[in-house]
Phi, psi and omega in degrees: 000137171237114188062234179263002187258138173282138173232156181271135175200136180262114179280139185299336181291340180295318186249354184117206184288154181302316183295317182295318186286309191274004174258002184242160176295333180302323181298318181294318179297314180298316180299315181296318179297316178296315181301316182295336181273350182286150175287154185304323180295321178295319177298316181295315178297320177298320178297318179294323176297317179295318179301318181295321181212104184291354177264008183296316185252151175298157191308306182299323180290323178301323179297321179294318180293316180296322177297319177300316180299316181294316182286336185243043184308311183297319179295316180295314181295320178303315180295317180297319180293316180294321180288342177056052180242095184294332179293312179294323178298317178295319177298322178299313180298319178295323181287325190255284194254338185068320180235148180229136186282158184299322180297317179296317178301315180300317179298317179295319181295334180277353182290146178285332186266010182284136179279159182298318183290322177292321178301316178296321179298315180294318177297322177296322178299321180291330182274339183265359177078021180270010182251162173269156178283000000 
């Protein structure tokens, strides 16, 4: 648990020692199976934890979480915008695309659920040239 949120994490005691588990293909399969059984909110919160600190999860598990972030871009961005956390939003951009296009920024700025700090962050991106045309 982080705060009130459940997050996914594989404790080394579940499978044995850290070296044995995470050096084998079995670890990736086990991680994926556990990940697939999580409820969507837990996966999303886990993704945000990973975005905040990419060293949170052991390597094979981190790959599964990063893949979730890539495949569920809209869901992750919606949560970031709603949470109004510009630091985490910036980390997300650094982790994924580095650049965001003007059309996407405009769509985000028009949302009703966008926070003030994220709005300022997006406006700053348009002025600093970190966007695509």
